[in-house]
C-alpha positions in Angstrom: 7.7 -7.2 12.7 10.8 -8.9 13.9 14.2 -7.6 12.8 14.7 -8.8 9.3 17.8 -8.4 7.0 17.1 -7.6 3.4 19.3 -8.6 0.4 20.8 -5.1 0.5 22.0 -5.7 4.0 19.4 -3.4 5.6 18.6 -4.4 9.2 15.0 -3.5 9.7 13.9 -1.9 12.9 10.9 -3.7 14.6 9.9 -0.4 16.3 9.9 1.9 13.3 6.9 2.8 11.2 7.1 0.3 8.3 5.7 1.0 4.9 5.3 -1.9 2.5 5.1 -1.9 -1.3 4.9 -5.4 -2.7 3.4 -6.2 -6.1 4.1 -6.6 -9.8 6.5 -3.9 -11.0 4.4 -2.6 -13.8 5.2 1.0 -14.7 1.7 2.3 -14.1 2.0 1.2 -10.4 4.8 3.9 -10.0 7.0 2.1 -7.5 9.4 4.9 -7.4 6.9 7.7 -6.8 7.9 8.1 -3.2 11.5 8.9 -4.3 10.5 12.0 -6.3 11.5 14.3 -3.4 14.6 12.8 -1.8 15.0 15.6 0.8 11.5 15.1 2.2 12.0 11.4 2.1 15.3 11.6 4.0 13.6 13.8 6.6 11.0 11.0 7.2 13.4 8.1 7.2 16.1 9.7 9.4 13.9 11.3 12.0 15.6 10.3 15.3 12.4 10.1 17.3 9.9 9.1 14.6 11.8 7.0 12.0 10.2 5.4 8.9 11.4 2.5 6.9 10.4 1.2 3.5 10.2 -2.4 2.3 9.8 -3.2 -1.4 9.3 -6.6 -3.0 8.0 -7.8 -6.3 8.9 -8.9 -9.8 8.5 -7.5 -13.4 7.6 -9.5 -16.4 10.8 -10.6 -18.2 9.8 -8.7 -21.3 8.9 -5.5 -19.4 12.1 -3.5 -19.6 10.7 -0.4 -18.0 9.3 -2.4 -15.1 12.7 -4.1 -14.6 14.4 -0.7 -14.6 12.1 0.4 -11.8 13.4 -2.5 -9.7 17.0 -1.4 -10.6 16.1 2.1 -9.4 14.7 0.9 -6.1 17.8 -1.3 -5.5 20.0 1.7 -6.1 18.1 3.6 -3.4 18.6 0.6 -1.0 22.3 1.2 -1.3 22.2 4.9 -1.0 23.8 5.9 2.3 22.1 9.2 2.2 18.8 7.3 3.0 20.4 5.9 6.2 19.8 2.2 5.3 16.1 2.7 5.7 15.1 1.2 2.3 15.0 -2.5 1.8 14.2 -4.7 -1.3 13.3 -8.3 -0.6 14.3 -10.6 -3.5 12.4 -13.7 -4.8 9.0 -12.4 -4.0 6.4 -15.2 -3.7 3.4 -16.2 -1.6 5.3 -17.2 1.5 7.0 -13.8 1.7 3.8 -12.0 0.8 2.1 -13.7 3.8 4.5 -12.1 6.2 4.5 -8.7 4.5 0.7 -8.3 4.7 0.9 -9.2 8.4 4.0 -7.4 9.4 4.1 -3.9 7.9 2.1 -0.9 9.3 1.1 0.8 6.0 0.4 -0.8 2.7 1.4 1.7 0.0 -0.3 1.7 -3.4 0.4 4.4 -6.0 -1.1 3.4 -9.4 -1.6 6.1 -12.0 -5.3 6.8 -12.1 -7.5 5.3 -13.6 -5.4 2.2 -14.4 -5.8 0.0 -11.3 -8.2 -2.9 -11.9 -8.6 -4.1 -8.3 -5.7 -4.3 -5.8 -6.1 -7.6 -3.9 -2.9 -7.2 -2.0 -4.4 -4.2 -0.2 -7.4 -6.2 0.7 -5.3 -8.9 2.3 -3.3 -6.3 4.2 -6.4 -4.7 5.5 -7.7 -8.0 6.8 -4.6 -8.2 8.9 -5.1 -4.7 10.3 -2.6 -3.0 8.0 -3.7 0.5 7.0 -3.8 1.3 3.3 -2.4 4.5 1.9 -3.5 4.4 -1.7 -4.6 6.4 -4.7 -8.4 6.3 -4.8 -8.6 3.8 -7.7 -9.4 0.1 -8.0 -10.9 -1.4 -4.9 -9.8 1.4 -2.6 -12.3 3.9 -4.0 -15.0 1.6 -2.6 -13.3 0.5 0.5 -12.0 3.9 1.8 -14.4 5.7 4.2 -12.1 8.5 5.5 -11.4 6.8 8.8 -10.0 3.3 7.9 -6.8 4.4 6.1 -5.7 7.2 3.7 -6.7 8.1 0.2 -4.9 10.1 -2.4 -7.4 12.0 -4.5 -6.7 11.8 -8.2 -6.6 15.0 -10.3 -10.0 15.9 -11.8 -10.3 16.1 -15.5 -7.5 15.3 -18.1 -3.9 15.8 -17.0 -0.6 14.8 -18.4 1.5 12.2 -16.5 3.9 14.8 -15.1 1.2 16.9 -13.6 -0.5 13.8 -12.2 2.7 12.5 -10.6 3.5 15.9 -9.0 -0.1 16.2 -7.6 -0.1 12.6 -6.2 3.4 12.8 -4.6 2.5 16.1 -2.9 -0.6 14.4 -1.4 1.5 11.4 -0.4 4.1 13.4 1.5 1.4 15.5 3.1 -0.4 12.5 4.4 2.8 10.9 5.7 4.2 14.0 7.3 1.0 15.5 8.8 -1.2 12.4 9.5 0.2 8.9 9.3 3.6 9.3 11.0 2.4 11.6 13.8 -0.5 9.3 14.5 1.7 6.2 14.7 4.0 7.7 17.2 1.4 9.3 19.3 1.4 7.1 22.5 -0.3 7.3 25.8 1.3 6.7 29.2 1.4 3.0 28.6 3.1 3.4 25.2 0.0 2.4 23.3 -0.9 4.3 20.0 -4.7 4.6 20.8 -5.5 6.7 17.7 -3.7 4.3 15.4 -5.4 1.3 16.9 -8.8 3.0 16.5 -8.1 3.4 12.8 -6.9 -0.3 12.6 -10.2 -1.5 14.2 -12.2 0.7 11.8 -10.2 -0.8 8.9 -11.0 -4.4 9.9 -14.6 -3.6 10.8 -15.5 -1.9 7.5 -13.3 -3.9 5.1 -13.4 -7.5 6.3 -17.2 -8.1 5.8 -17.2 -6.5 2.3 -14.0 -7.7 0.7 -14.1 -11.4 1.3 -15.1 -14.6 -0.3 -18.2 -15.0 1.9 -19.7 -11.7 0.6 -18.7 -12.5 -3.0 -20.5 -15.8 -2.9 -23.6 -14.3 -1.3 -23.7 -11.8 -4.1 -23.3 -14.4 -6.8 -26.1 -16.5 -5.3 -28.5 -13.7 -4.4 -28.0 -11.5 -7.5 -27.3 -14.1 -10.2 -27.8 -17.8 -9.5 -31.1 -17.5 -7.6 -32.5 -15.1 -10.2 -31.4 -17.5 -13.0 -33.4 -20.4 -11.4 -36.7 -18.5 -11.4 -36.3 -16.9 -14.8 -39.1 -17.6 -17.2 -38.2 -19.8 -20.1 -37.9 -18.1 -23.5 -40.9 -18.5 -25.8 -39.9 -19.2 -29.3 
């Protein structure tokens, strides 16, 4: 990603690990989940040798006051000097901006409250561009994730209140970032190439592109529905 200045004045670093979160700001998507532990977040963002930066974009329905408040919270974090200018919010989110985000970030973050995610098409588009998904295992990702093509946050088993679920999910999120994703991104060979990261990117494209695309969808419609309908015996009255 080229250097890009956000509305908050943040100058994005083209060399830093970049996490993208861009979608409708519905409350169940928990856009602010990553801010639950600010000390751990600051340690990630401000690491001198392995910095991380966050890019947020999206809109809330005009009548969705809680969703609009989430945007307000994220904007406040963008201006929080304690986070070192490593959080950006891009205004006026639309298709043109989404095109560059799903190509330019390194990790596509998705943190819906299980089991409320219906699909998650933005994650599919990111994966087709070699962007690795870090997502709750809900919606499409529970089918697309194979353990080697991104990262999955296991939901709590059984019934749990929202507070317990949020705590469980954010702990997994930080563990994955601190122990797996960030170290892998910055692990380089003598030529400065992140071999392990690229292996995961290739696995992402290899396993996701053939399954989550229009070609596969049409084949399924023809093979499982349309063709069967043409040979179905007429109803006898």
